[in-house]
C-alpha positions in Angstrom: 166.4 118.6 108.2 165.0 115.3 107.9 161.8 116.3 110.2 161.2 119.1 107.9 161.1 117.3 104.7 159.3 114.4 106.4 156.7 117.3 107.6 156.8 118.4 104.0 156.3 115.0 102.3 153.3 114.7 105.0 151.7 117.9 103.7 152.0 117.0 100.1 150.5 113.6 100.8 147.5 115.2 102.5 147.1 117.7 99.6 146.9 114.9 97.4 144.7 112.7 98.9 142.3 115.9 99.6 142.3 116.8 95.9 141.5 113.1 95.0 138.5 113.0 97.5 137.1 116.2 96.3 137.0 114.8 92.6 134.9 112.2 93.8 132.3 114.4 95.6 129.7 114.9 93.4 128.4 118.7 93.0 125.0 120.0 94.1 123.6 119.9 90.7 124.6 116.1 90.3 123.6 115.2 93.8 120.0 116.6 93.1 119.5 114.9 89.8 120.5 111.6 91.5 118.1 112.3 94.6 115.5 112.9 92.2 116.1 110.0 90.1 116.0 107.7 93.2 112.8 109.0 94.0 111.2 108.9 91.0 111.9 105.0 90.8 111.0 104.8 94.4 107.7 106.3 93.6 107.3 104.3 90.4 108.0 100.9 92.2 105.5 101.9 94.9 103.1 103.5 92.9 99.4 102.2 93.9 98.4 102.4 90.1 101.0 99.3 89.9 98.8 97.4 92.4 95.6 98.3 90.8 97.2 96.8 87.3 98.4 93.8 88.9 94.8 93.2 90.2 93.1 94.0 86.8 95.6 91.4 85.3 95.0 88.9 87.7 91.3 89.1 87.1 92.2 88.8 83.5 94.4 85.7 83.9 97.6 87.4 82.8 100.9 88.3 84.5 103.4 91.0 83.4 106.6 89.5 82.9 110.2 91.8 83.4 110.2 92.6 79.7 106.7 94.0 80.1 105.0 91.0 78.0 102.1 89.6 79.2 101.7 85.8 80.0 98.4 83.7 80.5 98.4 82.2 84.1 95.0 81.1 83.9 91.6 81.4 82.7 90.0 85.0 82.9 87.9 85.4 86.1 85.1 87.9 84.9 84.3 89.7 81.8 85.3 93.3 80.8 82.1 94.9 82.2 82.8 93.5 85.9 86.5 94.4 85.3 85.6 98.0 84.5 83.6 97.9 87.7 86.2 96.9 89.9 88.7 99.2 88.1 86.7 102.0 88.5 85.9 101.4 92.6 89.5 100.9 93.2 90.8 103.4 91.4 88.8 106.2 93.8 90.5 104.6 96.6 93.6 103.1 95.6 95.6 105.9 94.0 98.8 108.1 94.3 97.0 110.9 96.2 95.6 108.5 99.1 98.8 106.8 99.6 100.5 110.2 100.2 98.3 111.5 102.4 98.2 111.6 106.2 95.6 108.9 107.3 94.8 107.7 110.6 94.2 104.0 111.3 90.4 104.2 111.6 90.2 106.3 108.4 91.9 103.6 106.5 89.6 101.0 108.0 86.6 103.0 107.0 88.3 103.0 103.3 88.5 99.5 103.4 85.1 98.6 104.8 83.6 101.0 102.0 85.7 99.2 99.5 85.0 95.7 100.6 81.0 96.4 100.8 80.9 98.1 97.7 82.8 95.5 96.0 81.3 92.8 97.9 77.4 94.0 97.3 78.3 94.8 93.5 79.9 91.4 92.9 77.3 89.4 94.8 74.4 91.1 92.9 76.1 91.0 89.4 78.3 87.8 89.5 76.4 85.9 86.7 76.5 88.9 84.3 80.1 89.1 85.1 80.5 85.8 84.0 82.1 84.6 87.3 82.0 80.6 87.2 80.9 80.1 90.8 79.9 81.4 94.2 83.5 80.1 95.3 85.5 81.9 92.6 83.6 85.0 93.7 85.4 84.7 97.2 88.8 84.4 95.6 88.0 87.4 93.6 86.9 89.5 96.8 90.0 88.3 98.3 92.3 89.4 95.3 90.9 92.7 95.1 90.6 93.8 99.0 93.7 92.3 100.4 96.3 94.3 98.0 94.2 97.2 98.5 94.3 97.2 102.1 98.0 96.7 102.1 98.5 99.8 99.7 96.3 101.8 101.8 98.4 101.4 105.0 101.3 102.8 103.5 99.4 106.0 104.1 99.3 105.4 107.8 100.4 108.7 109.6 101.8 109.9 106.4 104.2 106.8 106.5 105.2 107.1 102.5 105.7 110.8 102.7 108.2 110.2 105.5 109.8 107.1 103.6 110.6 109.2 100.7 111.9 112.1 102.8 114.2 109.8 104.4 115.7 108.6 101.2 116.1 112.2 100.5 117.9 113.1 103.4 120.2 110.3 103.6 121.2 111.0 99.7 122.0 114.4 100.4 123.8 114.2 103.7 125.9 111.5 102.0 127.3 108.5 103.9 131.0 107.6 104.3 130.7 104.0 102.8 129.6 105.5 99.7 133.0 106.3 98.5 134.2 104.8 95.4 136.5 101.9 95.7 140.0 102.0 93.8 139.2 101.9 90.1 135.4 102.6 90.5 133.6 105.8 90.1 131.1 107.3 91.9 128.4 106.6 89.5 129.1 102.6 90.1 127.7 103.1 93.5 124.0 104.0 92.1 122.4 100.8 90.6 118.6 101.7 89.7 
């Protein structure tokens, strides 16, 4: 009799534990929404438009703080005519489509060489009309443009950006045992975006 009562107690305990766990597991629509939110945040954070905007702000001598306000960091390195040219040339290569493409190493190298030659040639020819103070500043401007562009383009190497986003999706859909909430904590407390 005691064994039977103990067994019933264990069955009841297991049922209560399973019911509690099932309440903490998100349903498919919730999970899909969470995956989409996580992907949107990742795409926004890694968007090459952000790199392009940072380069342009740097050329203007500005920096954006966490609240979205612009702060002066130094003098403007070139006038609006030069900045417009740089933005135009960079936006043809440095964009979301390029980064999400499947590029091989030699293709990325060609794009960087094209970008560098195009910008260098124009800046060398027009640096005075762009109000660049001197040739030394011109070298710094070229480096401030080409290096971040190259690093952003390297994300397209063998579809790495797509693979990375796909891996994030699979990990979120599969779920992980360590994502179960602690006592007194909801499932949404685990998601800190």
